[in-house]
C-alpha positions in Angstrom: 40.5 -28.3 -12.5 39.2 -24.8 -11.9 37.9 -24.2 -8.4 34.7 -22.2 -8.1 35.0 -19.2 -5.8 33.3 -19.4 -2.5 30.6 -16.9 -1.6 33.1 -15.0 0.5 35.2 -14.6 -2.6 32.4 -13.4 -4.8 33.2 -10.8 -7.4 31.6 -7.5 -6.7 29.6 -6.8 -9.8 28.2 -3.3 -9.1 29.0 -1.0 -6.2 25.9 -0.1 -4.2 24.9 3.6 -4.7 22.7 3.2 -1.6 25.1 1.9 1.0 22.7 2.5 4.0 19.5 0.6 3.5 21.2 -2.8 4.1 24.6 -1.3 5.0 26.0 -2.9 1.8 29.3 -2.0 0.1 28.5 -3.9 -3.1 26.4 -6.6 -4.8 27.6 -10.0 -6.1 25.6 -13.0 -7.2 22.5 -11.9 -5.4 24.3 -11.3 -2.1 25.0 -7.9 -0.6 28.7 -7.9 0.2 30.2 -6.3 3.3 33.6 -5.0 4.4 33.4 -4.4 8.1 36.9 -2.7 8.6 38.6 -5.5 6.8 36.3 -8.4 7.9 34.4 -9.6 4.9 30.9 -10.9 4.9 27.7 -11.3 2.9 24.0 -11.3 3.5 20.6 -10.5 2.2 17.5 -8.7 3.5 13.9 -8.9 2.6 10.8 -6.9 3.6 7.1 -6.6 3.1 4.7 -4.3 5.0 5.2 -5.2 8.6 7.6 -8.1 7.9 11.4 -8.0 7.7 14.2 -10.6 7.4 17.9 -10.1 7.8 20.8 -12.6 7.1 24.5 -11.9 7.8 27.3 -14.4 7.2 31.0 -14.0 8.3 32.8 -17.0 6.7 36.1 -16.5 8.3 34.5 -16.6 11.8 32.1 -19.5 10.9 29.2 -17.3 11.9 25.7 -16.9 10.3 22.9 -15.0 11.9 19.3 -14.7 10.7 16.5 -12.6 12.1 12.8 -12.8 11.0 10.3 -10.3 12.4 6.6 -9.5 12.0 6.4 -6.4 14.2 7.4 -2.8 14.6 10.9 -1.4 15.1 12.6 -4.3 13.2 15.5 -2.1 12.0 16.2 -1.0 15.5 16.1 -4.6 16.7 18.5 -5.6 13.9 20.9 -2.8 14.7 21.1 -3.7 18.4 21.0 -7.5 18.1 23.4 -7.9 15.1 25.7 -5.2 16.4 26.1 -7.2 19.7 26.2 -10.7 18.2 28.5 -10.0 15.3 30.8 -8.0 17.6 31.0 -10.8 20.1 31.1 -13.8 17.8 33.0 -12.4 14.8 34.8 -9.2 15.9 32.7 -7.1 13.5 32.0 -3.5 14.2 28.8 -2.6 12.3 28.3 0.9 10.8 26.3 3.4 12.8 22.6 3.7 11.9 22.0 6.0 8.9 21.0 9.6 9.5 21.9 13.2 8.6 24.9 15.0 10.1 24.4 17.4 13.0 25.2 20.2 10.5 23.8 19.2 7.1 25.6 20.6 4.0 23.9 23.2 1.9 22.8 21.5 -1.3 20.7 22.7 -4.3 18.0 20.1 -4.4 16.1 21.6 -7.4 17.9 19.4 -10.0 16.4 16.4 -8.3 12.8 17.7 -8.3 10.5 15.6 -10.3 8.8 12.2 -10.5 10.5 8.8 -10.3 8.8 5.6 -11.0 9.4 1.8 -10.6 7.1 -1.1 -10.5 4.5 -0.4 -7.8 6.0 2.9 -6.6 6.0 6.5 -7.5 8.4 8.9 -5.8 7.8 12.6 -6.1 10.5 15.1 -5.0 9.4 18.7 -4.6 9.4 21.5 -2.1 6.9 22.1 0.7 6.9 25.2 2.9 10.4 26.0 1.8 11.7 22.5 2.7 12.7 19.7 0.3 10.0 17.1 0.4 9.4 13.6 -0.9 6.2 11.6 -1.4 6.6 7.8 -1.6 3.4 6.4 -3.0 2.4 2.7 -3.7 0.5 2.4 -7.0 -1.0 -0.2 -9.3 -1.2 -3.6 -7.6 0.6 -2.3 -4.5 -1.8 0.7 -3.9 -3.5 -1.1 -1.0 -0.3 -1.8 0.9 0.0 1.5 2.7 -1.0 5.2 2.4 1.6 7.5 0.7 4.5 8.4 2.9 5.1 12.1 3.2 8.7 12.9 4.2 10.9 16.0 4.5 14.5 15.3 3.3 17.8 16.5 4.7 21.0 16.6 2.8 23.8 14.2 3.8 26.0 15.0 0.7 25.4 16.3 -2.8 23.6 13.1 -3.9 22.6 11.5 -0.6 19.6 12.6 1.5 17.9 11.5 4.6 14.2 11.1 4.6 12.5 11.1 7.9 10.5 7.9 8.4 7.1 8.3 9.9 7.2 5.4 12.2 4.9 3.4 10.0 5.2 -0.3 9.1 7.1 0.7 6.0 9.7 3.1 7.4 11.1 4.2 10.7 13.9 6.5 11.7 15.9 7.9 8.7 15.6 6.4 5.2 18.4 7.0 2.7 17.5 8.6 -0.7 20.3 8.4 -3.2 20.3 10.2 -6.5 22.4 8.7 -9.3 22.5 8.1 -13.0 21.9 4.8 -14.7 24.3 3.5 -17.3 22.1 4.9 -20.2 22.2 8.4 -18.6 18.8 8.3 -17.0 18.6 10.0 -13.6 17.2 7.8 -10.9 16.4 7.8 -7.2 17.4 4.8 -5.0 15.1 4.1 -2.0 15.2 0.7 -0.2 18.0 -0.4 -2.6 15.7 -0.1 -5.6 16.3 2.3 -8.5 13.3 4.4 -9.7 14.1 6.1 -13.0 13.1 9.7 -13.5 10.0 10.0 -15.6 9.0 13.6 -15.3 
């Protein structure tokens, strides 16, 4: 009789181009998969405007932690609380919070200029006052969620950029922006783990 793999043995279907929004290394069966310096785990996050949820499971240690919030600075609370609890209970050392290096690399951003669109969101990458700039706008049925976010972006690598959050209920601190290509060759921008194909 064939044994079904446990969640901790889940096959990694795709790698995560955006490894920072939920600190995920890959994705399998709906779970984000983690490798914390050899300690394997899985989890899932969820968010709406002003509400955030985090779940992390470390099967080998028998540890599961969930955090539900409805206030500001949720990501900072998650980093501090889960860093301490997972370290103490499971020996996990979580990655440092995402942000640009002290000396950002010099990157030609112009190939990424344009408009990217996914359901409910339009992302526009351009230049403003000589600085790479990104506008993240909610549209269609989500237009009432929040005013557009205006963010300058700082290179982290040739394809990864840090967008400065504005402290709103949608973003805080640095948000990763990852430019990649879909399997069909379409350029896209990943923000908050979601791919927005380039449309213009």
